PAZAVEX-685096 format. One record per residue (C-alpha): residue number from 1; x, y, z; residue in three letters. Coordinates in steps of 0.02 Angstrom, whole numbers, plus 50000, padded with zeros to 5 digits. Layout:
PAZAVEX-685096
> n|x|y|z|res
> NUM|X|Y|Z|ALA .
...
end
This chain:
PAZAVEX-685096
> n|x|y|z|res
> 1|51606|51652|47695|UNK .
> 2|51627|51462|47709|UNK .
> 3|51587|51331|47579|UNK .
> 4|51424|51281|47666|UNK .
> 5|51364|51463|47664|UNK .
> 6|51415|51483|47482|UNK .
> 7|51324|51323|47436|UNK .
> 8|51167|51382|47524|UNK .
> 9|51175|51548|47431|UNK .
> 10|51202|51457|47265|UNK .
> 11|51051|51346|47296|UNK .
> 12|50937|51489|47350|UNK .
> 13|50983|51603|47206|UNK .
> 14|51056|51518|47052|UNK .
> 15|50971|51347|47070|UNK .
> 16|50799|51410|47124|UNK .
> 17|50791|51529|46976|UNK .
> 18|50844|51392|46857|UNK .
> 19|50718|51266|46926|UNK .
> 20|50577|51392|46900|UNK .
> 21|50619|51390|46714|UNK .
> 22|50677|51210|46692|UNK .
> 23|50630|51080|46824|UNK .
> 24|50744|50932|46854|UNK .
> 25|50702|50762|46782|UNK .
> 26|50652|50694|46953|UNK .
> 27|50604|50766|47121|UNK .
> 28|50749|50672|47200|UNK .
> 29|50888|50559|47136|UNK .
> 30|50934|50401|47232|UNK .
> 31|51054|50256|47207|UNK .
> 32|50999|50074|47198|UNK .
> 33|51034|50065|47386|UNK .
> 34|50915|50212|47416|UNK .
> 35|51055|50336|47453|UNK .
> 36|51012|50512|47399|UNK .
> 37|51124|50589|47266|UNK .
> 38|51150|50772|47306|UNK .
> 39|51140|50896|47165|UNK .
> 40|51321|50948|47191|UNK .
> 41|51439|50870|47317|UNK .
> 42|51561|50986|47407|UNK .
> 43|51693|50960|47544|UNK .
> 44|51625|50950|47721|UNK .
> 45|51776|51050|47778|UNK .
> 46|51854|51215|47727|UNK .
> 47|51960|51193|47571|UNK .
> 48|52074|51341|47529|UNK .
> 49|52046|51405|47352|UNK .
> 50|51885|51305|47326|UNK .
> 51|51777|51448|47262|UNK .
> 52|51918|51522|47157|UNK .
> 53|51962|51358|47069|UNK .
> 54|51800|51258|47073|UNK .
> 55|51649|51358|47132|UNK .
> 56|51475|51296|47091|UNK .
> 57|51394|51236|46928|UNK .
> 58|51326|51379|46825|UNK .
> 59|51441|51507|46907|UNK .
> 60|51614|51576|46866|UNK .
> 61|51739|51495|46837|UNK .
> 62|51622|51356|46776|UNK .
> 63|51746|51218|46817|UNK .
> 64|51602|51111|46877|UNK .
> 65|51482|51145|46733|UNK .
> 66|51397|51284|46637|UNK .
> 67|51220|51251|46700|UNK .
> 68|51159|51252|46882|UNK .
> 69|51076|51081|46868|UNK .
> 70|51167|51004|46718|UNK .
> 71|51099|50830|46674|UNK .
> 72|50978|50829|46820|UNK .
> 73|50876|50950|46713|UNK .
> 74|50898|50866|46546|UNK .
> 75|51027|50753|46469|UNK .
> 76|51158|50809|46345|UNK .
> 77|51101|50816|46164|UNK .
> 78|51130|50645|46087|UNK .
> 79|51192|50668|45910|UNK .
> 80|51250|50545|45779|UNK .
> 81|51360|50617|45643|UNK .
> 82|51285|50554|45479|UNK .
> 83|51280|50590|45295|UNK .
> 84|51329|50489|45143|UNK .
> 85|51289|50471|44960|UNK .
> 86|51142|50575|44903|UNK .
> 87|51034|50694|45003|UNK .
> 88|50889|50570|44990|UNK .
> 89|50991|50428|45068|UNK .
> 90|51051|50541|45208|UNK .
> 91|50874|50603|45239|UNK .
> 92|50819|50423|45265|UNK .
> 93|50961|50394|45390|UNK .
> 94|50914|50553|45486|UNK .
> 95|50733|50496|45502|UNK .
> 96|50793|50326|45562|UNK .
> 97|50904|50407|45695|UNK .
> 98|50766|50524|45755|UNK .
> 99|50647|50376|45771|UNK .
> 100|50782|50283|45870|UNK .
> 101|50784|50422|46000|UNK .
> 102|50920|50540|45938|UNK .
> 103|50888|50719|45993|UNK .
> 104|50993|50817|45868|UNK .
> 105|51057|50799|45691|UNK .
> 106|51241|50809|45645|UNK .
> 107|51280|50823|45460|UNK .
> 108|51434|50753|45373|UNK .
> 109|51473|50827|45202|UNK .
> 110|51576|50748|45064|UNK .
> 111|51748|50819|45022|UNK .
> 112|51694|50916|44866|UNK .
> 113|51561|51007|44969|UNK .
> 114|51690|51044|45104|UNK .
> 115|51813|51110|44975|UNK .
> 116|51691|51216|44875|UNK .
> 117|51673|51106|44720|UNK .
> 118|51514|51049|44635|UNK .
> 119|51490|50864|44598|UNK .
> 120|51521|50893|44413|UNK .
> 121|51691|50975|44440|UNK .
> 122|51847|50881|44386|UNK .
> 123|51917|50896|44563|UNK .
> 124|51765|50800|44630|UNK .
> 125|51789|50643|44526|UNK .
> 126|51787|50488|44636|UNK .
> 127|51743|50583|44796|UNK .
> 128|51558|50623|44773|UNK .
> 129|51457|50563|44922|UNK .
> 130|51601|50460|44992|UNK .
> 131|51634|50532|45166|UNK .
> 132|51473|50629|45182|UNK .
> 133|51323|50694|45087|UNK .
> 134|51348|50789|44924|UNK .
> 135|51266|50962|44924|UNK .
> 136|51276|51060|44763|UNK .
> 137|51130|51180|44779|UNK .
> 138|50977|51228|44880|UNK .
> 139|50884|51087|44791|UNK .
> 140|50994|50958|44880|UNK .
> 141|50969|51043|45048|UNK .
> 142|50781|51039|45022|UNK .
> 143|50789|50850|44996|UNK .
> 144|50909|50827|45143|UNK .
> 145|50785|50901|45267|UNK .
> 146|50623|50846|45183|UNK .
> 147|50495|50800|45316|UNK .
> 148|50608|50860|45458|UNK .
> 149|50536|51018|45541|UNK .
> 150|50682|51135|45567|UNK .
> 151|50600|51224|45713|UNK .
> 152|50594|51058|45808|UNK .
> 153|50772|50992|45786|UNK .
> 154|50945|51061|45821|UNK .
> 155|51065|51033|45677|UNK .
> 156|51254|51032|45686|UNK .
> 157|51347|51047|45520|UNK .
> 158|51530|50997|45511|UNK .
> 159|51580|51123|45379|UNK .
> 160|51715|51255|45377|UNK .
> 161|51774|51341|45217|UNK .
> 162|51599|51337|45143|UNK .
> 163|51506|51360|45309|UNK .
> 164|51426|51525|45258|UNK .
> 165|51352|51445|45101|UNK .
> 166|51282|51293|45192|UNK .
> 167|51209|51402|45330|UNK .
> 168|51125|51511|45198|UNK .
> 169|51051|51353|45119|UNK .
> 170|50986|51296|45289|UNK .
> 171|50905|51466|45320|UNK .
> 172|50824|51459|45147|UNK .
> 173|50755|51283|45177|UNK .
> 174|50682|51340|45344|UNK .
> 175|50598|51487|45259|UNK .
> 176|50521|51369|45130|UNK .
> 177|50452|51268|45277|UNK .
> 178|50377|51427|45350|UNK .
> 179|50507|51436|45489|UNK .
> 180|50589|51606|45514|UNK .
> 181|50776|51616|45541|UNK .
> 182|50755|51671|45723|UNK .
> 183|50672|51503|45762|UNK .
> 184|50808|51385|45698|UNK .
> 185|50946|51319|45810|UNK .
> 186|51107|51226|45781|UNK .
> 187|51292|51247|45749|UNK .
> 188|51410|51268|45603|UNK .
> 189|51590|51216|45637|UNK .
> 190|51657|51367|45540|UNK .
> 191|51830|51347|45619|UNK .
> 192|51954|51383|45482|UNK .
> 193|52111|51401|45588|UNK .
> 194|52119|51218|45637|UNK .
> 195|52103|51175|45451|UNK .
> 196|52269|51261|45418|UNK .
> 197|52355|51167|45559|UNK .
> 198|52272|50996|45564|UNK .
> 199|52144|50949|45432|UNK .
> 200|52172|51036|45266|UNK .
> 201|52000|51080|45197|UNK .
> 202|52041|51264|45180|UNK .
> 203|52012|51363|45020|UNK .
> 204|52056|51547|45045|UNK .
> 205|52200|51632|45138|UNK .
> 206|52177|51667|45325|UNK .
> 207|52131|51852|45314|UNK .
> 208|51978|51837|45199|UNK .
> 209|51929|51676|45286|UNK .
> 210|51923|51770|45451|UNK .
> 211|51818|51905|45368|UNK .
> 212|51688|51777|45314|UNK .
> 213|51683|51710|45493|UNK .
> 214|51657|51880|45574|UNK .
> 215|51524|51921|45443|UNK .
> 216|51432|51764|45499|UNK .
> 217|51448|51819|45682|UNK .
> 218|51375|51991|45643|UNK .
> 219|51233|51925|45532|UNK .
> 220|51177|51789|45652|UNK .
> 221|51180|51904|45803|UNK .
> 222|51030|51994|45729|UNK .
> 223|50951|51870|45608|UNK .
> 224|50985|51695|45679|UNK .
> 225|51006|51724|45867|UNK .
> 226|50987|51541|45920|UNK .
> 227|51126|51483|45805|UNK .
> 228|51300|51440|45869|UNK .
> 229|51404|51531|45740|UNK .
> 230|51565|51434|45767|UNK .
> 231|51619|51272|45847|UNK .
> 232|51800|51302|45889|UNK .
> 233|51871|51130|45862|UNK .
> 234|52003|51035|45956|UNK .
> 235|51934|50872|45888|UNK .
> 236|52035|50872|45727|UNK .
> 237|52189|50937|45815|UNK .
> 238|52182|50782|45925|UNK .
> 239|52144|50669|45777|UNK .
> 240|52301|50737|45693|UNK .
> 241|52404|50673|45840|UNK .
> 242|52409|50808|45974|UNK .
> 243|52413|50775|46160|UNK .
> 244|52269|50821|46275|UNK .
> 245|52362|50978|46331|UNK .
> 246|52396|51031|46152|UNK .
> 247|52214|51002|46107|UNK .
> 248|52157|51122|46242|UNK .
> 249|52294|51250|46212|UNK .
> 250|52281|51261|46023|UNK .
> 251|52091|51262|46026|UNK .
> 252|52080|51403|46152|UNK .
> 253|52216|51500|46060|UNK .
> 254|52108|51489|45904|UNK .
> 255|51961|51549|46008|UNK .
> 256|52063|51700|46063|UNK .
> 257|52101|51738|45880|UNK .
> 258|51916|51732|45832|UNK .
> 259|51866|51845|45976|UNK .
> 260|52006|51967|45930|UNK .
> 261|51950|51969|45748|UNK .
> 262|51768|51999|45793|UNK .
> 263|51812|52143|45910|UNK .
> 264|51923|52221|45775|UNK .
> 265|51776|52205|45655|UNK .
> 266|51676|52317|45773|UNK .
> 267|51575|52190|45872|UNK .
> 268|51555|52204|46061|UNK .
> 269|51620|52048|46148|UNK .
> 270|51457|52018|46242|UNK .
> 271|51358|52029|46079|UNK .
> 272|51435|51875|45999|UNK .
> 273|51531|51778|46132|UNK .
> 274|51377|51692|46208|UNK .
> 275|51352|51601|46040|UNK .
> 276|51530|51533|46030|UNK .
> 277|51539|51344|46052|UNK .
> 278|51681|51219|46059|UNK .
> 279|51709|51043|45995|UNK .
> 280|51824|50921|46085|UNK .
> 281|51887|50745|46065|UNK .
> 282|51862|50610|46197|UNK .
> 283|52009|50489|46206|UNK .
> 284|52041|50329|46303|UNK .
> 285|52130|50394|46459|UNK .
> 286|51971|50419|46560|UNK .
> 287|52032|50529|46702|UNK .
> 288|52146|50637|46595|UNK .
> 289|52001|50671|46478|UNK .
> 290|51883|50720|46621|UNK .
> 291|52017|50838|46689|UNK .
> 292|52045|50908|46514|UNK .
> 293|51864|50961|46496|UNK .
> 294|51861|51040|46669|UNK .
> 295|52023|51134|46639|UNK .
> 296|51964|51199|46470|UNK .
> 297|51805|51267|46547|UNK .
> 298|51898|51358|46685|UNK .
> 299|52029|51426|46564|UNK .
> 300|51901|51498|46443|UNK .
> 301|51808|51584|46585|UNK .
> 302|51970|51667|46641|UNK .
> 303|52018|51716|46462|UNK .
> 304|51850|51797|46428|UNK .
> 305|51839|51888|46595|UNK .
> 306|52019|51943|46616|UNK .
> 307|52084|51961|46438|UNK .
> 308|51928|52020|46347|UNK .
> 309|51837|52103|46495|UNK .
> 310|51673|52012|46457|UNK .
> 311|51533|52061|46576|UNK .
> 312|51398|51936|46528|UNK .
> 313|51425|51769|46618|UNK .
> 314|51364|51680|46460|UNK .
> 315|51514|51752|46367|UNK .
> 316|51626|51659|46490|UNK .
> 317|51542|51489|46473|UNK .
> 318|51635|51358|46373|UNK .
> 319|51492|51256|46299|UNK .
> 320|51555|51108|46200|UNK .
> 321|51509|50960|46092|UNK .
> 322|51612|50801|46108|UNK .
> 323|51646|50662|45984|UNK .
> 324|51731|50502|46031|UNK .
> 325|51903|50476|45956|UNK .
> 326|51902|50412|45778|UNK .
> 327|52091|50390|45779|UNK .
> 328|52078|50261|45919|UNK .
> 329|51962|50146|45820|UNK .
> 330|52046|49991|45752|UNK .
> 331|52009|49888|45598|UNK .
> 332|52070|49736|45696|UNK .
> 333|51938|49659|45811|UNK .
> 334|51817|49802|45777|UNK .
> 335|51698|49749|45916|UNK .
> 336|51832|49810|46038|UNK .
> 337|51788|49984|45977|UNK .
> 338|51622|49971|46070|UNK .
> 339|51717|49967|46236|UNK .
> 340|51832|50108|46183|UNK .
> 341|51685|50218|46134|UNK .
> 342|51598|50180|46299|UNK .
> 343|51750|50238|46400|UNK .
> 344|51766|50394|46293|UNK .
> 345|51581|50435|46305|UNK .
> 346|51589|50414|46495|UNK .
> 347|51735|50536|46501|UNK .
> 348|51633|50665|46404|UNK .
> 349|51483|50646|46519|UNK .
> 350|51588|50653|46679|UNK .
> 351|51673|50806|46603|UNK .
> 352|51507|50897|46575|UNK .
> 353|51482|50898|46385|UNK .
> 354|51329|50984|46311|UNK .
> 355|51311|50863|46166|UNK .
> 356|51393|50700|46115|UNK .
> 357|51422|50594|45962|UNK .
> 358|51477|50414|45986|UNK .
> 359|51575|50334|45844|UNK .
> 360|51521|50166|45776|UNK .
> 361|51624|50006|45791|UNK .
> 362|51655|49985|45604|UNK .
> 363|51711|50162|45559|UNK .
> 364|51893|50109|45543|UNK .
> 365|51834|50002|45397|UNK .
> 366|51693|50096|45312|UNK .
> 367|51543|50207|45341|UNK .
> 368|51442|50133|45486|UNK .
> 369|51298|50015|45458|UNK .
> 370|51128|50048|45539|UNK .
> 371|51161|49911|45669|UNK .
> 372|51326|49992|45718|UNK .
> 373|51248|50165|45728|UNK .
> 374|51111|50097|45841|UNK .
> 375|51239|50019|45960|UNK .
> 376|51332|50186|45966|UNK .
> 377|51173|50280|46008|UNK .
> 378|51120|50149|46136|UNK .
> 379|51290|50174|46221|UNK .
> 380|51239|50353|46260|UNK .
> 381|51066|50302|46315|UNK .
> 382|51131|50169|46435|UNK .
> 383|51250|50298|46511|UNK .
> 384|51107|50423|46528|UNK .
> 385|50971|50312|46596|UNK .
> 386|51059|50168|46682|UNK .
> 387|51232|50216|46746|UNK .
> 388|51184|50350|46874|UNK .
> 389|51328|50464|46823|UNK .
> 390|51206|50598|46764|UNK .
> 391|51117|50610|46932|UNK .
> 392|51245|50725|47015|UNK .
> 393|51348|50867|46943|UNK .
> 394|51536|50846|46919|UNK .
> 395|51541|50683|47020|UNK .
> 396|51732|50668|47014|UNK .
> 397|51762|50840|47091|UNK .
> 398|51871|50832|47245|UNK .
> 399|51969|50681|47187|UNK .
> 400|52152|50719|47225|UNK .
> 401|52199|50642|47058|UNK .
> 402|52068|50733|46954|UNK .
> 403|52097|50903|47035|UNK .
> 404|52286|50885|47015|UNK .
> 405|52268|50835|46832|UNK .
> 406|52148|50981|46802|UNK .
> 407|52274|51104|46875|UNK .
> 408|52421|51030|46780|UNK .
> 409|52330|51030|46612|UNK .
> 410|52276|51210|46641|UNK .
> 411|52454|51267|46679|UNK .
> 412|52534|51174|46532|UNK .
> 413|52400|51237|46411|UNK .
> 414|52420|51418|46469|UNK .
> 415|52609|51399|46442|UNK .
> 416|52573|51352|46261|UNK .
> 417|52455|51500|46241|UNK .
> 418|52592|51616|46306|UNK .
> 419|52710|51546|46173|UNK .
> 420|52579|51575|46037|UNK .
> 421|52549|51752|46100|UNK .
> 422|52735|51786|46091|UNK .
> 423|52735|51728|45909|UNK .
> 424|52599|51855|45869|UNK .
> 425|52442|51751|45900|UNK .
> 426|52366|51594|45826|UNK .
> 427|52360|51653|45644|UNK .
> 428|52542|51708|45642|UNK .
> 429|52598|51552|45737|UNK .
> 430|52508|51442|45609|UNK .
> 431|52592|51536|45466|UNK .
> 432|52760|51496|45549|UNK .
> 433|52709|51314|45570|UNK .
> 434|52724|51313|45760|UNK .
> 435|52566|51214|45801|UNK .
> 436|52592|51098|45652|UNK .
> 437|52766|51052|45713|UNK .
> 438|52708|51021|45891|UNK .
> 439|52567|50908|45830|UNK .
> 440|52684|50813|45714|UNK .
> 441|52808|50781|45855|UNK .
> 442|52669|50720|45970|UNK .
> 443|52596|50605|45836|UNK .
> 444|52769|50532|45801|UNK .
> 445|52799|50496|45986|UNK .
> 446|52628|50411|46000|UNK .
> 447|52661|50300|45849|UNK .
> 448|52834|50254|45912|UNK .
> 449|52759|50203|46080|UNK .
> 450|52641|50083|45989|UNK .
> 451|52781|50012|45880|UNK .
> 452|52892|49980|46032|UNK .
> 453|52747|49908|46133|UNK .
> 454|52766|50043|46265|UNK .
> 455|52583|50080|46227|UNK .
> 456|52469|49928|46211|UNK .
> 457|52326|49935|46087|UNK .
> 458|52218|49782|46118|UNK .
> 459|52202|49677|45960|UNK .
> 460|52338|49775|45868|UNK .
> 461|52505|49749|45956|UNK .
> 462|52443|49630|46092|UNK .
> 463|52303|49501|46109|UNK .
> 464|52295|49480|45921|UNK .
> 465|52196|49343|45831|UNK .
> 466|52174|49279|45655|UNK .
> 467|52021|49365|45584|UNK .
> 468|51915|49332|45429|UNK .
> 469|51893|49475|45306|UNK .
> 470|51756|49596|45365|UNK .
> 471|51584|49570|45289|UNK .
> 472|51426|49674|45276|UNK .
> 473|51512|49843|45268|UNK .
> 474|51420|49994|45201|UNK .
> 475|51492|50055|45036|UNK .
> 476|51440|50208|44935|UNK .
> 477|51395|50153|44759|UNK .
> 478|51483|50232|44610|UNK .
> 479|51310|50271|44539|UNK .
> 480|51294|50409|44669|UNK .
> 481|51413|50521|44570|UNK .
> 482|51316|50492|44409|UNK .
> 483|51150|50529|44495|UNK .
> 484|51218|50686|44578|UNK .
> 485|51285|50754|44414|UNK .
> 486|51118|50723|44328|UNK .
> 487|51022|50808|44468|UNK .
> 488|51140|50958|44461|UNK .
> 489|51117|50972|44273|UNK .
> 490|50929|50976|44297|UNK .
> 491|50942|51116|44425|UNK .
> 492|51050|51220|44308|UNK .
> 493|50928|51191|44165|UNK .
> 494|50772|51241|44264|UNK .
> 495|50836|51392|44361|UNK .
> 496|50836|51573|44302|UNK .
> 497|51017|51583|44246|UNK .
> 498|51011|51772|44218|UNK .
> 499|50957|51793|44398|UNK .
> 500|51098|51678|44454|UNK .
> 501|51226|51782|44359|UNK .
> 502|51157|51942|44434|UNK .
> 503|51167|51876|44613|UNK .
> 504|51344|51811|44586|UNK .
> 505|51396|51980|44515|UNK .
> 506|51328|52069|44668|UNK .
> 507|51419|51945|44778|UNK .
> 508|51581|51978|44687|UNK .
> 509|51563|52166|44710|UNK .
> 510|51526|52143|44895|UNK .
> 511|51677|52028|44916|UNK .
> 512|51787|52166|44843|UNK .
> 513|51715|52290|44968|UNK .
> 514|51680|52282|45155|UNK .
> 515|51492|52250|45171|UNK .
> 516|51430|52094|45259|UNK .
> 517|51433|51947|45138|UNK .
> 518|51293|51843|45213|UNK .
> 519|51140|51932|45137|UNK .
> 520|51218|51916|44964|UNK .
> 521|51263|51733|44988|UNK .
> 522|51083|51701|45043|UNK .
> 523|51016|51791|44890|UNK .
> 524|51126|51686|44774|UNK .
> 525|51076|51524|44862|UNK .
> 526|50890|51564|44843|UNK .
> 527|50919|51588|44656|UNK .
> 528|50993|51411|44654|UNK .
> 529|51170|51467|44622|UNK .
> 530|51277|51316|44664|UNK .
> 531|51400|51298|44805|UNK .
> 532|51542|51286|44680|UNK .
> 533|51488|51443|44587|UNK .
> 534|51483|51544|44749|UNK .
> 535|51651|51474|44807|UNK .
> 536|51726|51516|44637|UNK .
> 537|51676|51698|44660|UNK .
> 538|51776|51700|44821|UNK .
> 539|51922|51606|44743|UNK .
> 540|51930|51740|44609|UNK .
> 541|51924|51885|44732|UNK .
> 542|52019|51813|44882|UNK .
> 543|52138|51689|44800|UNK .
> 544|52184|51516|44864|UNK .
> 545|52290|51471|45015|UNK .
> 546|52451|51373|44996|UNK .
> 547|52506|51262|45141|UNK .
> 548|52655|51303|45251|UNK .
> 549|52761|51144|45255|UNK .
> 550|52861|51118|45414|UNK .
> 551|52987|50977|45431|UNK .
end
């Protein structure tokens, strides 16, 4: 069967069914010169290997996209990652973003919350509310989402070691709003493996951490079916200095480890795999980034079909969120960051992302101001509504350069995965420091290229100017820590402390056994046990992880 016949079959079956459920944004899409933009462009000649390597959007191997109509149906979800200071301040920012046209919330948590410490802990001193919102108990979560109907928004939470606790708090807030857990949608990052190799906000050793993750998979399969239970993250791997190939390889290797762990825990692959999501970085090299996203999608489809024998096509779909590259933002000439973010956002859209966060111009200096956040959001909206790149699916397909890059990234990334498999898988390779060493070497080479001017960073090592000190930056006040400690003390004084002790005791007993932890975490959260108290139970039972240092 030729490409034209295959395309006709795809349109009559896959596309027609999809349009019956979700019509496209317009009846037809045309350029400013009144040229019609086809839904999906294909070669007008026979191209050997086309269906095997590219195929059609919404069909295996998903190189060209995971949905049959992609952005012709609806645009990607436009998120802005936000959270700072107190829950009340963050709530005000979320309402501002929603009014500005954002279509999904993305929550940043402060370091104590990420590391399982309450705001009154000694380890939290000086860090409360600094890089995200401080969440100590269900009371803070209630304030964070006050006036925001949780059945109407999709919420992404960038949280890993304490993901189960924050998810339980979100479920409890929804219930208080009268929204059942099967109606809420969103994502928790919940990707602990990349913390060991690239970011560092781990608490417990790998084995119990993986147990918590698979418990979340099993619980949400039945209780929170619209929730993406993990966002397997290459973003932080890239931020730590990896190459594009390493980002894809190490992320998918982590994905393999999570699927393996879930299957060993007794779950059927097609029960949980459709809710797996991914999180990638978008860097400055436009065409390499587009090819990276396409290669990752094709690789994951092959891995799930061939390695794990998945039968459900949704299990083979690599759905991903993208964030523009924080590590490319410069403190020098910060307005240049607007152009960088635009290029990176364009790469994500051309690569078929499902949701996107655009960084703000001043994030190399401080938390972004409202003006900067608005520019970042408007960048996405201009791309969506004015650029025309969302009117046809996978518009760069067929480019000799893009297809060659896609193939080369796929091959090099699979070579890395083979090496990781030979070391015993992602967890064992991390324990030996393999990925850490590869990332360190890549980061060193990148920095040397800047220092020797082999790589030009505009405004940093070329085209520099004398600049006045930056003004008008957003700073988190020191009073935030005082306020948060007072609020926490009030919660502890008002709650039923006997009930808290009882729920924590039950949680401890469950942690020592094999039952699913999520119902017991939820019970403790509803009693207003704090995040730190719950994390301390796990520290006592599971112990704390010590980093493998590789030189």
